[in-house]
Steps between C-alpha positions, in 0.01 A plus 500: 500500500712790385879459481656751743815525280321537163641793306761572768863563416694174541756657739229636726314168497814314597585743778143482640511123486842492679398748771176305555696180542731661753203639694350150509821341616546757776144444624537122495838506675367724774197278542727196533700671778183564696368147444811357666402667821118489470456873477347740246720810530824647638353638819344164604830333432688757711244465779549119505878550507494745787250283692734210472242289307745432219879491502669831429719346230427471217160665568649848546690468175170397335333805657770727353479321161121535486535873553754531220275293269203723581701818436626358171147410402399865540785613274413240235131588505582870467732426207234275343244779527738743328575262222133412444400869489776582254466187281492568126193353339462501126 
């Protein structure tokens, strides 16, 4: 199996590694919020809140947090893509 970072500038490799770790943590934290309420996405969580199936608090805060985590994931993925495309390989 080929090493993804082979020949890559050390700074680029470290940045890619760090951004990948942040993306992973964001995904896992978002997933954990959903698991607490037995849902798979923000809309289902909001539907359960408005239907009174789960208590509004802290579920609504979790709904807002999940949206923030998702938006941050998009930013991190975009940054990761830019870094990967511009990585210096020797």
